[in-house]
PyMOL Python script that loads the backbone (N, CA, C, O; Angstrom):
from pymol import cmd

cmd.read_pdbstr("""\
ATOM      1  N   MET A   1      38.014 -35.077  -4.238  1.00  0.00           N
ATOM      2  CA  MET A   1      38.326 -33.951  -3.385  1.00  0.00           C
ATOM      3  C   MET A   1      38.140 -32.626  -4.119  1.00  0.00           C
ATOM      4  O   MET A   1      37.714 -31.638  -3.520  1.00  0.00           O
ATOM      5  N   LYS A   2      38.457 -32.599  -5.410  1.00  0.00           N
ATOM      6  CA  LYS A   2      38.307 -31.385  -6.196  1.00  0.00           C
ATOM      7  C   LYS A   2      36.828 -30.981  -6.300  1.00  0.00           C
ATOM      8  O   LYS A   2      36.498 -29.799  -6.202  1.00  0.00           O
ATOM      9  N   PHE A   3      35.959 -31.945  -6.495  1.00  0.00           N
ATOM     10  CA  PHE A   3      34.526 -31.692  -6.590  1.00  0.00           C
ATOM     11  C   PHE A   3      33.987 -31.077  -5.296  1.00  0.00           C
ATOM     12  O   PHE A   3      33.127 -30.197  -5.329  1.00  0.00           O
ATOM     13  N   PHE A   4      34.496 -31.546  -4.169  1.00  0.00           N
ATOM     14  CA  PHE A   4      34.066 -31.050  -2.867  1.00  0.00           C
ATOM     15  C   PHE A   4      34.414 -29.568  -2.697  1.00  0.00           C
ATOM     16  O   PHE A   4      33.615 -28.806  -2.151  1.00  0.00           O
ATOM     17  N   LYS A   5      35.594 -29.156  -3.158  1.00  0.00           N
ATOM     18  CA  LYS A   5      36.007 -27.750  -3.063  1.00  0.00           C
ATOM     19  C   LYS A   5      35.163 -26.882  -3.995  1.00  0.00           C
ATOM     20  O   LYS A   5      34.801 -25.766  -3.622  1.00  0.00           O
ATOM     21  N   GLN A   6      34.846 -27.356  -5.177  1.00  0.00           N
ATOM     22  CA  GLN A   6      34.018 -26.591  -6.097  1.00  0.00           C
ATOM     23  C   GLN A   6      32.594 -26.442  -5.553  1.00  0.00           C
ATOM     24  O   GLN A   6      31.958 -25.405  -5.738  1.00  0.00           O
ATOM     25  N   LYS A   7      32.117 -27.459  -4.900  1.00  0.00           N
ATOM     26  CA  LYS A   7      30.772 -27.390  -4.312  1.00  0.00           C
ATOM     27  C   LYS A   7      30.722 -26.302  -3.244  1.00  0.00           C
ATOM     28  O   LYS A   7      29.748 -25.554  -3.157  1.00  0.00           O
ATOM     29  N   HIS A   8      31.744 -26.220  -2.457  1.00  0.00           N
ATOM     30  CA  HIS A   8      31.784 -25.175  -1.432  1.00  0.00           C
ATOM     31  C   HIS A   8      31.878 -23.774  -2.039  1.00  0.00           C
ATOM     32  O   HIS A   8      31.327 -22.820  -1.489  1.00  0.00           O
ATOM     33  N   LEU A   9      32.562 -23.650  -3.148  1.00  0.00           N
ATOM     34  CA  LEU A   9      32.641 -22.343  -3.807  1.00  0.00           C
ATOM     35  C   LEU A   9      31.260 -21.881  -4.271  1.00  0.00           C
ATOM     36  O   LEU A   9      30.928 -20.704  -4.133  1.00  0.00           O
ATOM     37  N   TRP A  10      30.454 -22.790  -4.819  1.00  0.00           N
ATOM     38  CA  TRP A  10      29.110 -22.431  -5.242  1.00  0.00           C
ATOM     39  C   TRP A  10      28.243 -22.037  -4.048  1.00  0.00           C
ATOM     40  O   TRP A  10      27.452 -21.097  -4.128  1.00  0.00           O
ATOM     41  N   ILE A  11      28.394 -22.744  -2.970  1.00  0.00           N
ATOM     42  CA  ILE A  11      27.610 -22.410  -1.767  1.00  0.00           C
ATOM     43  C   ILE A  11      28.021 -21.042  -1.240  1.00  0.00           C
ATOM     44  O   ILE A  11      27.170 -20.225  -0.887  1.00  0.00           O
ATOM     45  N   TYR A  12      29.316 -20.797  -1.189  1.00  0.00           N
ATOM     46  CA  TYR A  12      29.781 -19.485  -0.735  1.00  0.00           C
ATOM     47  C   TYR A  12      29.304 -18.377  -1.680  1.00  0.00           C
ATOM     48  O   TYR A  12      28.919 -17.290  -1.250  1.00  0.00           O
ATOM     49  N   GLY A  13      29.343 -18.682  -2.954  1.00  0.00           N
ATOM     50  CA  GLY A  13      28.849 -17.705  -3.936  1.00  0.00           C
ATOM     51  C   GLY A  13      27.368 -17.431  -3.758  1.00  0.00           C
ATOM     52  O   GLY A  13      26.936 -16.279  -3.799  1.00  0.00           O
ATOM     53  N   LEU A  14      26.586 -18.492  -3.559  1.00  0.00           N
ATOM     54  CA  LEU A  14      25.149 -18.310  -3.340  1.00  0.00           C
ATOM     55  C   LEU A  14      24.867 -17.538  -2.055  1.00  0.00           C
ATOM     56  O   LEU A  14      24.002 -16.662  -2.023  1.00  0.00           O
ATOM     57  N   VAL A  15      25.595 -17.865  -1.008  1.00  0.00           N
ATOM     58  CA  VAL A  15      25.417 -17.146   0.265  1.00  0.00           C
ATOM     59  C   VAL A  15      25.774 -15.672   0.079  1.00  0.00           C
ATOM     60  O   VAL A  15      25.074 -14.794   0.584  1.00  0.00           O
ATOM     61  N   ALA A  16      26.850 -15.402  -0.638  1.00  0.00           N
ATOM     62  CA  ALA A  16      27.256 -14.012  -0.890  1.00  0.00           C
ATOM     63  C   ALA A  16      26.190 -13.287  -1.712  1.00  0.00           C
ATOM     64  O   ALA A  16      25.864 -12.138  -1.415  1.00  0.00           O
ATOM     65  N   LEU A  17      25.641 -13.941  -2.742  1.00  0.00           N
ATOM     66  CA  LEU A  17      24.591 -13.312  -3.557  1.00  0.00           C
ATOM     67  C   LEU A  17      23.329 -13.047  -2.750  1.00  0.00           C
ATOM     68  O   LEU A  17      22.715 -11.987  -2.874  1.00  0.00           O
ATOM     69  N   VAL A  18      22.943 -14.014  -1.922  1.00  0.00           N
ATOM     70  CA  VAL A  18      21.755 -13.829  -1.085  1.00  0.00           C
ATOM     71  C   VAL A  18      21.983 -12.668  -0.114  1.00  0.00           C
ATOM     72  O   VAL A  18      21.096 -11.837   0.083  1.00  0.00           O
ATOM     73  N   ALA A  19      23.169 -12.613   0.490  1.00  0.00           N
ATOM     74  CA  ALA A  19      23.470 -11.527   1.419  1.00  0.00           C
ATOM     75  C   ALA A  19      23.466 -10.184   0.686  1.00  0.00           C
ATOM     76  O   ALA A  19      22.932  -9.201   1.200  1.00  0.00           O
ATOM     77  N   TYR A  20      24.057 -10.136  -0.512  1.00  0.00           N
ATOM     78  CA  TYR A  20      24.120  -8.897  -1.289  1.00  0.00           C
ATOM     79  C   TYR A  20      22.718  -8.429  -1.680  1.00  0.00           C
ATOM     80  O   TYR A  20      22.379  -7.260  -1.498  1.00  0.00           O
ATOM     81  N   PHE A  21      21.908  -9.338  -2.215  1.00  0.00           N
ATOM     82  CA  PHE A  21      20.556  -8.947  -2.627  1.00  0.00           C
ATOM     83  C   PHE A  21      19.670  -8.629  -1.427  1.00  0.00           C
ATOM     84  O   PHE A  21      18.764  -7.802  -1.536  1.00  0.00           O
ATOM     85  N   SER A  22      19.907  -9.255  -0.314  1.00  0.00           N
ATOM     86  CA  SER A  22      19.169  -8.908   0.905  1.00  0.00           C
ATOM     87  C   SER A  22      19.521  -7.492   1.349  1.00  0.00           C
ATOM     88  O   SER A  22      18.649  -6.718   1.743  1.00  0.00           O
ATOM     89  N   PHE A  23      20.801  -7.166   1.281  1.00  0.00           N
ATOM     90  CA  PHE A  23      21.225  -5.808   1.620  1.00  0.00           C
ATOM     91  C   PHE A  23      20.606  -4.784   0.671  1.00  0.00           C
ATOM     92  O   PHE A  23      20.128  -3.737   1.107  1.00  0.00           O
ATOM     93  N   LEU A  24      20.617  -5.091  -0.633  1.00  0.00           N
ATOM     94  CA  LEU A  24      20.009  -4.171  -1.605  1.00  0.00           C
ATOM     95  C   LEU A  24      18.517  -4.001  -1.348  1.00  0.00           C
ATOM     96  O   LEU A  24      17.988  -2.892  -1.429  1.00  0.00           O
ATOM     97  N   HIS A  25      17.852  -5.088  -1.042  1.00  0.00           N
ATOM     98  CA  HIS A  25      16.417  -5.017  -0.759  1.00  0.00           C
ATOM     99  C   HIS A  25      16.158  -4.172   0.489  1.00  0.00           C
ATOM    100  O   HIS A  25      15.243  -3.349   0.506  1.00  0.00           O
ATOM    101  N   MET A  26      16.961  -4.377   1.525  1.00  0.00           N
ATOM    102  CA  MET A  26      16.785  -3.602   2.758  1.00  0.00           C
ATOM    103  C   MET A  26      17.017  -2.112   2.495  1.00  0.00           C
ATOM    104  O   MET A  26      16.249  -1.272   2.964  1.00  0.00           O
ATOM    105  N   LYS A  27      18.069  -1.785   1.750  1.00  0.00           N
ATOM    106  CA  LYS A  27      18.377  -0.384   1.448  1.00  0.00           C
ATOM    107  C   LYS A  27      17.275   0.242   0.600  1.00  0.00           C
ATOM    108  O   LYS A  27      16.874   1.380   0.842  1.00  0.00           O
ATOM    109  N   THR A  28      16.789  -0.491  -0.384  1.00  0.00           N
ATOM    110  CA  THR A  28      15.703   0.012  -1.234  1.00  0.00           C
ATOM    111  C   THR A  28      14.432   0.234  -0.415  1.00  0.00           C
ATOM    112  O   THR A  28      13.728   1.226  -0.604  1.00  0.00           O
ATOM    113  N   TYR A  29      14.149  -0.691   0.489  1.00  0.00           N
ATOM    114  CA  TYR A  29      12.962  -0.556   1.337  1.00  0.00           C
ATOM    115  C   TYR A  29      13.081   0.675   2.235  1.00  0.00           C
ATOM    116  O   TYR A  29      12.104   1.406   2.403  1.00  0.00           O
ATOM    117  N   GLN A  30      14.256   0.916   2.812  1.00  0.00           N
ATOM    118  CA  GLN A  30      14.454   2.097   3.663  1.00  0.00           C
ATOM    119  C   GLN A  30      14.287   3.369   2.851  1.00  0.00           C
ATOM    120  O   GLN A  30      13.657   4.319   3.315  1.00  0.00           O
ATOM    121  N   ASP A  31      14.843   3.403   1.643  1.00  0.00           N
ATOM    122  CA  ASP A  31      14.687   4.575   0.782  1.00  0.00           C
ATOM    123  C   ASP A  31      13.229   4.797   0.406  1.00  0.00           C
ATOM    124  O   ASP A  31      12.754   5.931   0.369  1.00  0.00           O
ATOM    125  N   PHE A  32      12.529   3.710   0.130  1.00  0.00           N
ATOM    126  CA  PHE A  32      11.118   3.805  -0.224  1.00  0.00           C
ATOM    127  C   PHE A  32      10.300   4.361   0.941  1.00  0.00           C
ATOM    128  O   PHE A  32       9.434   5.214   0.740  1.00  0.00           O
ATOM    129  N   GLU A  33      10.567   3.887   2.149  1.00  0.00           N
ATOM    130  CA  GLU A  33       9.852   4.384   3.326  1.00  0.00           C
ATOM    131  C   GLU A  33      10.144   5.868   3.559  1.00  0.00           C
ATOM    132  O   GLU A  33       9.245   6.625   3.926  1.00  0.00           O
ATOM    133  N   ALA A  34      11.379   6.281   3.351  1.00  0.00           N
ATOM    134  CA  ALA A  34      11.723   7.700   3.502  1.00  0.00           C
ATOM    135  C   ALA A  34      10.977   8.542   2.469  1.00  0.00           C
ATOM    136  O   ALA A  34      10.497   9.632   2.780  1.00  0.00           O
ATOM    137  N   LEU A  35      10.883   8.037   1.247  1.00  0.00           N
ATOM    138  CA  LEU A  35      10.146   8.762   0.211  1.00  0.00           C
ATOM    139  C   LEU A  35       8.654   8.831   0.523  1.00  0.00           C
ATOM    140  O   LEU A  35       8.012   9.842   0.237  1.00  0.00           O
ATOM    141  N   LYS A  36       8.096   7.772   1.106  1.00  0.00           N
ATOM    142  CA  LYS A  36       6.680   7.806   1.486  1.00  0.00           C
ATOM    143  C   LYS A  36       6.438   8.851   2.568  1.00  0.00           C
ATOM    144  O   LYS A  36       5.425   9.551   2.537  1.00  0.00           O
ATOM    145  N   LYS A  37       7.366   8.965   3.532  1.00  0.00           N
ATOM    146  CA  LYS A  37       7.221   9.991   4.573  1.00  0.00           C
ATOM    147  C   LYS A  37       7.302  11.380   3.968  1.00  0.00           C
ATOM    148  O   LYS A  37       6.528  12.264   4.332  1.00  0.00           O
ATOM    149  N   ASP A  38       8.248  11.582   3.032  1.00  0.00           N
ATOM    150  CA  ASP A  38       8.358  12.872   2.361  1.00  0.00           C
ATOM    151  C   ASP A  38       7.092  13.185   1.574  1.00  0.00           C
ATOM    152  O   ASP A  38       6.617  14.320   1.574  1.00  0.00           O
ATOM    153  N   GLU A  39       6.552  12.176   0.907  1.00  0.00           N
ATOM    154  CA  GLU A  39       5.329  12.377   0.131  1.00  0.00           C
ATOM    155  C   GLU A  39       4.182  12.809   1.039  1.00  0.00           C
ATOM    156  O   GLU A  39       3.409  13.700   0.687  1.00  0.00           O
ATOM    157  N   THR A  40       4.072  12.179   2.199  1.00  0.00           N
ATOM    158  CA  THR A  40       3.018  12.535   3.147  1.00  0.00           C
ATOM    159  C   THR A  40       3.187  13.977   3.620  1.00  0.00           C
ATOM    160  O   THR A  40       2.219  14.733   3.700  1.00  0.00           O
ATOM    161  N   ALA A  41       4.429  14.347   3.932  1.00  0.00           N
ATOM    162  CA  ALA A  41       4.686  15.710   4.399  1.00  0.00           C
ATOM    163  C   ALA A  41       4.362  16.723   3.305  1.00  0.00           C
ATOM    164  O   ALA A  41       3.738  17.749   3.574  1.00  0.00           O
ATOM    165  N   TYR A  42       4.780  16.440   2.078  1.00  0.00           N
ATOM    166  CA  TYR A  42       4.494  17.363   0.979  1.00  0.00           C
ATOM    167  C   TYR A  42       3.004  17.420   0.669  1.00  0.00           C
ATOM    168  O   TYR A  42       2.483  18.480   0.321  1.00  0.00           O
ATOM    169  N   GLN A  43       2.324  16.305   0.789  1.00  0.00           N
ATOM    170  CA  GLN A  43       0.880  16.291   0.546  1.00  0.00           C
ATOM    171  C   GLN A  43       0.161  17.161   1.576  1.00  0.00           C
ATOM    172  O   GLN A  43      -0.778  17.881   1.239  1.00  0.00           O
ATOM    173  N   GLN A  44       0.605  17.093   2.833  1.00  0.00           N
ATOM    174  CA  GLN A  44       0.007  17.943   3.870  1.00  0.00           C
ATOM    175  C   GLN A  44       0.277  19.409   3.588  1.00  0.00           C
ATOM    176  O   GLN A  44      -0.604  20.247   3.784  1.00  0.00           O
ATOM    177  N   LYS A  45       1.486  19.735   3.129  1.00  0.00           N
ATOM    178  CA  LYS A  45       1.798  21.126   2.785  1.00  0.00           C
ATOM    179  C   LYS A  45       0.931  21.604   1.636  1.00  0.00           C
ATOM    180  O   LYS A  45       0.452  22.738   1.643  1.00  0.00           O
ATOM    181  N   ILE A  46       0.728  20.744   0.647  1.00  0.00           N
ATOM    182  CA  ILE A  46      -0.110  21.116  -0.497  1.00  0.00           C
ATOM    183  C   ILE A  46      -1.545  21.364  -0.043  1.00  0.00           C
ATOM    184  O   ILE A  46      -2.167  22.340  -0.462  1.00  0.00           O
ATOM    185  N   GLU A  47      -2.073  20.492   0.807  1.00  0.00           N
ATOM    186  CA  GLU A  47      -3.440  20.676   1.303  1.00  0.00           C
ATOM    187  C   GLU A  47      -3.562  21.967   2.105  1.00  0.00           C
ATOM    188  O   GLU A  47      -4.561  22.677   1.993  1.00  0.00           O
ATOM    189  N   TYR A  48      -2.544  22.273   2.918  1.00  0.00           N
ATOM    190  CA  TYR A  48      -2.555  23.510   3.703  1.00  0.00           C
ATOM    191  C   TYR A  48      -2.543  24.725   2.785  1.00  0.00           C
ATOM    192  O   TYR A  48      -3.307  25.668   2.989  1.00  0.00           O
ATOM    193  N   GLU A  49      -1.679  24.703   1.778  1.00  0.00           N
ATOM    194  CA  GLU A  49      -1.589  25.841   0.862  1.00  0.00           C
ATOM    195  C   GLU A  49      -2.861  25.991   0.027  1.00  0.00           C
ATOM    196  O   GLU A  49      -3.277  27.113  -0.260  1.00  0.00           O
ATOM    197  N   LEU A  50      -3.480  24.884  -0.364  1.00  0.00           N
ATOM    198  CA  LEU A  50      -4.744  24.972  -1.106  1.00  0.00           C
ATOM    199  C   LEU A  50      -5.853  25.558  -0.241  1.00  0.00           C
ATOM    200  O   LEU A  50      -6.661  26.357  -0.713  1.00  0.00           O
ATOM    201  N   ALA A  51      -5.888  25.157   1.031  1.00  0.00           N
ATOM    202  CA  ALA A  51      -6.892  25.721   1.941  1.00  0.00           C
ATOM    203  C   ALA A  51      -6.652  27.215   2.127  1.00  0.00           C
ATOM    204  O   ALA A  51      -7.597  28.003   2.154  1.00  0.00           O
ATOM    205  N   LYS A  52      -5.388  27.599   2.255  1.00  0.00           N
ATOM    206  CA  LYS A  52      -5.058  29.015   2.400  1.00  0.00           C
ATOM    207  C   LYS A  52      -5.425  29.793   1.138  1.00  0.00           C
ATOM    208  O   LYS A  52      -5.916  30.918   1.218  1.00  0.00           O
ATOM    209  N   GLN A  53      -5.185  29.191  -0.024  1.00  0.00           N
ATOM    210  CA  GLN A  53      -5.543  29.842  -1.279  1.00  0.00           C
ATOM    211  C   GLN A  53      -7.058  30.010  -1.389  1.00  0.00           C
ATOM    212  O   GLN A  53      -7.537  31.063  -1.808  1.00  0.00           O
ATOM    213  N   ASN A  54      -7.808  28.980  -1.016  1.00  0.00           N
ATOM    214  CA  ASN A  54      -9.265  29.081  -1.059  1.00  0.00           C
ATOM    215  C   ASN A  54      -9.769  30.173  -0.118  1.00  0.00           C
ATOM    216  O   ASN A  54     -10.689  30.917  -0.459  1.00  0.00           O
ATOM    217  N   GLU A  55      -9.166  30.267   1.060  1.00  0.00           N
ATOM    218  CA  GLU A  55      -9.563  31.312   2.014  1.00  0.00           C
ATOM    219  C   GLU A  55      -9.253  32.698   1.447  1.00  0.00           C
ATOM    220  O   GLU A  55     -10.065  33.615   1.574  1.00  0.00           O
ATOM    221  N   LEU A  56      -8.093  32.854   0.827  1.00  0.00           N
ATOM    222  CA  LEU A  56      -7.744  34.146   0.228  1.00  0.00           C
ATOM    223  C   LEU A  56      -8.667  34.484  -0.936  1.00  0.00           C
ATOM    224  O   LEU A  56      -9.048  35.641  -1.111  1.00  0.00           O
ATOM    225  N   ASN A  57      -9.025  33.485  -1.729  1.00  0.00           N
ATOM    226  CA  ASN A  57      -9.973  33.730  -2.826  1.00  0.00           C
ATOM    227  C   ASN A  57     -11.331  34.160  -2.289  1.00  0.00           C
ATOM    228  O   ASN A  57     -11.979  35.047  -2.845  1.00  0.00           O
ATOM    229  N   ARG A  58     -11.757  33.516  -1.192  1.00  0.00           N
ATOM    230  CA  ARG A  58     -13.039  33.889  -0.586  1.00  0.00           C
ATOM    231  C   ARG A  58     -12.979  35.312  -0.048  1.00  0.00           C
ATOM    232  O   ARG A  58     -13.921  36.086  -0.215  1.00  0.00           O
ATOM    233  N   LEU A  59     -11.861  35.656   0.602  1.00  0.00           N
ATOM    234  CA  LEU A  59     -11.717  37.016   1.125  1.00  0.00           C
ATOM    235  C   LEU A  59     -11.643  38.040  -0.004  1.00  0.00           C
ATOM    236  O   LEU A  59     -12.159  39.150   0.130  1.00  0.00           O
ATOM    237  N   GLU A  60     -11.011  37.678  -1.102  1.00  0.00           N
ATOM    238  CA  GLU A  60     -10.931  38.589  -2.241  1.00  0.00           C
ATOM    239  C   GLU A  60     -12.311  38.841  -2.830  1.00  0.00           C
ATOM    240  O   GLU A  60     -12.659  39.978  -3.147  1.00  0.00           O
ATOM    241  N   GLU A  61     -13.098  37.778  -2.977  1.00  0.00           N
ATOM    242  CA  GLU A  61     -14.460  37.947  -3.486  1.00  0.00           C
ATOM    243  C   GLU A  61     -15.292  38.808  -2.539  1.00  0.00           C
ATOM    244  O   GLU A  61     -16.060  39.668  -2.970  1.00  0.00           O
ATOM    245  N   LYS A  62     -15.121  38.558  -1.238  1.00  0.00           N
ATOM    246  CA  LYS A  62     -15.868  39.330  -0.256  1.00  0.00           C
ATOM    247  C   LYS A  62     -15.433  40.788  -0.262  1.00  0.00           C
ATOM    248  O   LYS A  62     -16.268  41.686  -0.159  1.00  0.00           O
ATOM    249  N   ALA A  63     -14.127  41.028  -0.384  1.00  0.00           N
ATOM    250  CA  ALA A  63     -13.613  42.399  -0.355  1.00  0.00           C
ATOM    251  C   ALA A  63     -13.979  43.175  -1.614  1.00  0.00           C
ATOM    252  O   ALA A  63     -14.104  44.399  -1.572  1.00  0.00           O
ATOM    253  N   SER A  64     -14.149  42.493  -2.706  1.00  0.00           N
ATOM    254  CA  SER A  64     -14.455  43.199  -3.944  1.00  0.00           C
ATOM    255  C   SER A  64     -15.958  43.431  -4.130  1.00  0.00           C
ATOM    256  O   SER A  64     -16.371  44.054  -5.109  1.00  0.00           O
ATOM    257  N   SER A  65     -16.765  42.940  -3.210  1.00  0.00           N
ATOM    258  CA  SER A  65     -18.207  43.148  -3.361  1.00  0.00           C
ATOM    259  C   SER A  65     -18.560  44.606  -3.051  1.00  0.00           C
ATOM    260  O   SER A  65     -17.881  45.269  -2.267  1.00  0.00           O
ATOM    261  N   GLN A  66     -19.601  45.074  -3.661  1.00  0.00           N
ATOM    262  CA  GLN A  66     -20.028  46.470  -3.517  1.00  0.00           C
ATOM    263  C   GLN A  66     -20.417  46.772  -2.068  1.00  0.00           C
ATOM    264  O   GLN A  66     -20.140  47.861  -1.566  1.00  0.00           O
ATOM    265  N   LYS A  67     -21.046  45.829  -1.409  1.00  0.00           N
ATOM    266  CA  LYS A  67     -21.487  46.025  -0.036  1.00  0.00           C
ATOM    267  C   LYS A  67     -20.291  46.247   0.898  1.00  0.00           C
ATOM    268  O   LYS A  67     -20.344  47.104   1.781  1.00  0.00           O
ATOM    269  N   THR A  68     -19.218  45.481   0.706  1.00  0.00           N
ATOM    270  CA  THR A  68     -18.034  45.619   1.543  1.00  0.00           C
ATOM    271  C   THR A  68     -17.345  46.949   1.284  1.00  0.00           C
ATOM    272  O   THR A  68     -16.922  47.626   2.221  1.00  0.00           O
ATOM    273  N   ILE A  69     -17.232  47.320   0.032  1.00  0.00           N
ATOM    274  CA  ILE A  69     -16.598  48.595  -0.308  1.00  0.00           C
ATOM    275  C   ILE A  69     -17.380  49.755   0.302  1.00  0.00           C
ATOM    276  O   ILE A  69     -16.789  50.694   0.836  1.00  0.00           O
ATOM    277  N   GLU A  70     -18.678  49.690   0.224  1.00  0.00           N
ATOM    278  CA  GLU A  70     -19.508  50.748   0.819  1.00  0.00           C
ATOM    279  C   GLU A  70     -19.349  50.777   2.330  1.00  0.00           C
ATOM    280  O   GLU A  70     -19.286  51.853   2.926  1.00  0.00           O
ATOM    281  N   SER A  71     -19.283  49.612   2.955  1.00  0.00           N
ATOM    282  CA  SER A  71     -19.110  49.535   4.404  1.00  0.00           C
ATOM    283  C   SER A  71     -17.781  50.156   4.831  1.00  0.00           C
ATOM    284  O   SER A  71     -17.722  50.888   5.818  1.00  0.00           O
ATOM    285  N   ILE A  72     -16.722  49.864   4.089  1.00  0.00           N
ATOM    286  CA  ILE A  72     -15.411  50.446   4.413  1.00  0.00           C
ATOM    287  C   ILE A  72     -15.443  51.959   4.214  1.00  0.00           C
ATOM    288  O   ILE A  72     -14.901  52.707   5.027  1.00  0.00           O
ATOM    289  N   ALA A  73     -16.074  52.406   3.141  1.00  0.00           N
ATOM    290  CA  ALA A  73     -16.150  53.844   2.876  1.00  0.00           C
ATOM    291  C   ALA A  73     -16.940  54.557   3.961  1.00  0.00           C
ATOM    292  O   ALA A  73     -16.570  55.650   4.390  1.00  0.00           O
ATOM    293  N   ARG A  74     -18.014  53.946   4.400  1.00  0.00           N
ATOM    294  CA  ARG A  74     -18.819  54.570   5.447  1.00  0.00           C
ATOM    295  C   ARG A  74     -18.055  54.614   6.771  1.00  0.00           C
ATOM    296  O   ARG A  74     -18.101  55.622   7.476  1.00  0.00           O
ATOM    297  N   GLY A  75     -17.362  53.544   7.110  1.00  0.00           N
ATOM    298  CA  GLY A  75     -16.666  53.479   8.388  1.00  0.00           C
ATOM    299  C   GLY A  75     -15.409  54.316   8.434  1.00  0.00           C
ATOM    300  O   GLY A  75     -15.179  55.031   9.410  1.00  0.00           O
ATOM    301  N   SER A  76     -14.601  54.245   7.415  1.00  0.00           N
ATOM    302  CA  SER A  76     -13.297  54.903   7.431  1.00  0.00           C
ATOM    303  C   SER A  76     -13.348  56.340   6.943  1.00  0.00           C
ATOM    304  O   SER A  76     -12.686  57.214   7.503  1.00  0.00           O
ATOM    305  N   LEU A  77     -14.119  56.583   5.920  1.00  0.00           N
ATOM    306  CA  LEU A  77     -14.113  57.901   5.280  1.00  0.00           C
ATOM    307  C   LEU A  77     -15.313  58.764   5.657  1.00  0.00           C
ATOM    308  O   LEU A  77     -15.462  59.876   5.150  1.00  0.00           O
ATOM    309  N   ASN A  78     -16.153  58.267   6.527  1.00  0.00           N
ATOM    310  CA  ASN A  78     -17.372  58.982   6.932  1.00  0.00           C
ATOM    311  C   ASN A  78     -18.229  59.347   5.726  1.00  0.00           C
ATOM    312  O   ASN A  78     -18.763  60.453   5.648  1.00  0.00           O
ATOM    313  N   TYR A  79     -18.356  58.428   4.803  1.00  0.00           N
ATOM    314  CA  TYR A  79     -19.152  58.605   3.606  1.00  0.00           C
ATOM    315  C   TYR A  79     -20.628  58.526   3.974  1.00  0.00           C
ATOM    316  O   TYR A  79     -21.043  57.633   4.713  1.00  0.00           O
ATOM    317  N   LEU A  80     -21.416  59.462   3.458  1.00  0.00           N
ATOM    318  CA  LEU A  80     -22.853  59.495   3.722  1.00  0.00           C
ATOM    319  C   LEU A  80     -23.633  59.512   2.418  1.00  0.00           C
ATOM    320  O   LEU A  80     -23.201  60.084   1.417  1.00  0.00           O
ATOM    321  N   LYS A  81     -24.781  58.877   2.457  1.00  0.00           N
ATOM    322  CA  LYS A  81     -25.695  58.989   1.334  1.00  0.00           C
ATOM    323  C   LYS A  81     -26.510  60.257   1.498  1.00  0.00           C
ATOM    324  O   LYS A  81     -26.504  60.881   2.559  1.00  0.00           O
ATOM    325  N   GLU A  82     -27.212  60.632   0.438  1.00  0.00           N
ATOM    326  CA  GLU A  82     -28.041  61.831   0.519  1.00  0.00           C
ATOM    327  C   GLU A  82     -29.127  61.647   1.571  1.00  0.00           C
ATOM    328  O   GLU A  82     -29.791  60.611   1.617  1.00  0.00           O
ATOM    329  N   GLY A  83     -29.301  62.647   2.405  1.00  0.00           N
ATOM    330  CA  GLY A  83     -30.344  62.617   3.416  1.00  0.00           C
ATOM    331  C   GLY A  83     -29.911  61.986   4.731  1.00  0.00           C
ATOM    332  O   GLY A  83     -30.695  61.986   5.681  1.00  0.00           O
ATOM    333  N   GLU A  84     -28.705  61.453   4.827  1.00  0.00           N
ATOM    334  CA  GLU A  84     -28.232  60.856   6.076  1.00  0.00           C
ATOM    335  C   GLU A  84     -27.530  61.911   6.912  1.00  0.00           C
ATOM    336  O   GLU A  84     -26.952  62.863   6.386  1.00  0.00           O
ATOM    337  N   ILE A  85     -27.588  61.728   8.200  1.00  0.00           N
ATOM    338  CA  ILE A  85     -26.960  62.652   9.141  1.00  0.00           C
ATOM    339  C   ILE A  85     -25.852  61.910   9.869  1.00  0.00           C
ATOM    340  O   ILE A  85     -26.040  60.778  10.315  1.00  0.00           O
ATOM    341  N   LEU A  86     -24.695  62.555   9.986  1.00  0.00           N
ATOM    342  CA  LEU A  86     -23.554  61.954  10.658  1.00  0.00           C
ATOM    343  C   LEU A  86     -23.577  62.356  12.130  1.00  0.00           C
ATOM    344  O   LEU A  86     -23.601  63.541  12.463  1.00  0.00           O
ATOM    345  N   PHE A  87     -23.570  61.358  12.997  1.00  0.00           N
ATOM    346  CA  PHE A  87     -23.486  61.606  14.436  1.00  0.00           C
ATOM    347  C   PHE A  87     -22.068  61.323  14.886  1.00  0.00           C
ATOM    348  O   PHE A  87     -21.538  60.241  14.631  1.00  0.00           O
ATOM    349  N   VAL A  88     -21.454  62.277  15.549  1.00  0.00           N
ATOM    350  CA  VAL A  88     -20.093  62.106  16.029  1.00  0.00           C
ATOM    351  C   VAL A  88     -20.144  61.995  17.553  1.00  0.00           C
ATOM    352  O   VAL A  88     -20.718  62.850  18.228  1.00  0.00           O
ATOM    353  N   ASP A  89     -19.544  60.945  18.079  1.00  0.00           N
ATOM    354  CA  ASP A  89     -19.487  60.722  19.522  1.00  0.00           C
ATOM    355  C   ASP A  89     -18.306  61.517  20.080  1.00  0.00           C
ATOM    356  O   ASP A  89     -17.153  61.252  19.737  1.00  0.00           O
ATOM    357  N   SER A  90     -18.596  62.477  20.926  1.00  0.00           N
ATOM    358  CA  SER A  90     -17.538  63.351  21.451  1.00  0.00           C
ATOM    359  C   SER A  90     -16.624  62.609  22.435  1.00  0.00           C
ATOM    360  O   SER A  90     -15.492  63.038  22.655  1.00  0.00           O
ATOM    361  N   ASP A  91     -17.086  61.521  23.022  1.00  0.00           N
ATOM    362  CA  ASP A  91     -16.274  60.776  23.979  1.00  0.00           C
ATOM    363  C   ASP A  91     -15.304  59.817  23.277  1.00  0.00           C
ATOM    364  O   ASP A  91     -14.414  59.263  23.922  1.00  0.00           O
ATOM    365  N   ARG A  92     -15.460  59.624  22.027  1.00  0.00           N
ATOM    366  CA  ARG A  92     -14.687  58.624  21.288  1.00  0.00           C
ATOM    367  C   ARG A  92     -13.529  59.251  20.525  1.00  0.00           C
ATOM    368  O   ARG A  92     -13.638  59.390  19.307  1.00  0.00           O
ATOM    369  N   GLN A  93     -12.500  59.612  21.120  1.00  0.00           N
ATOM    370  CA  GLN A  93     -11.356  60.165  20.378  1.00  0.00           C
ATOM    371  C   GLN A  93     -10.119  59.801  21.008  1.00  0.00           C
ATOM    372  O   GLN A  93      -9.048  60.175  20.529  1.00  0.00           O
TER     373      GLN A  93
END
""", "prot")
cmd.dss("prot")
cmd.show_as("cartoon", "prot")
cmd.util.cbc("prot")
cmd.orient("prot")
């Protein structure tokens, strides 16, 4: 009879260990899935910011070119080269 009670204790212990490790595995898996979702979200943010940085770099290169600076000076400041005549539209004010 004593052996029978000890056998049941081992079975209960094994069942408890299996249940405990199953719970740990489930919790770890849920945490891992949450981290994968966060990683995906952060990766998308990084790609967006890199694209924005590339666009700003392209605009900076374009804005610093001599042709763009001259275009802005001609349009905003009415800058003229030698021999050019400025036409002013009287209807545009």
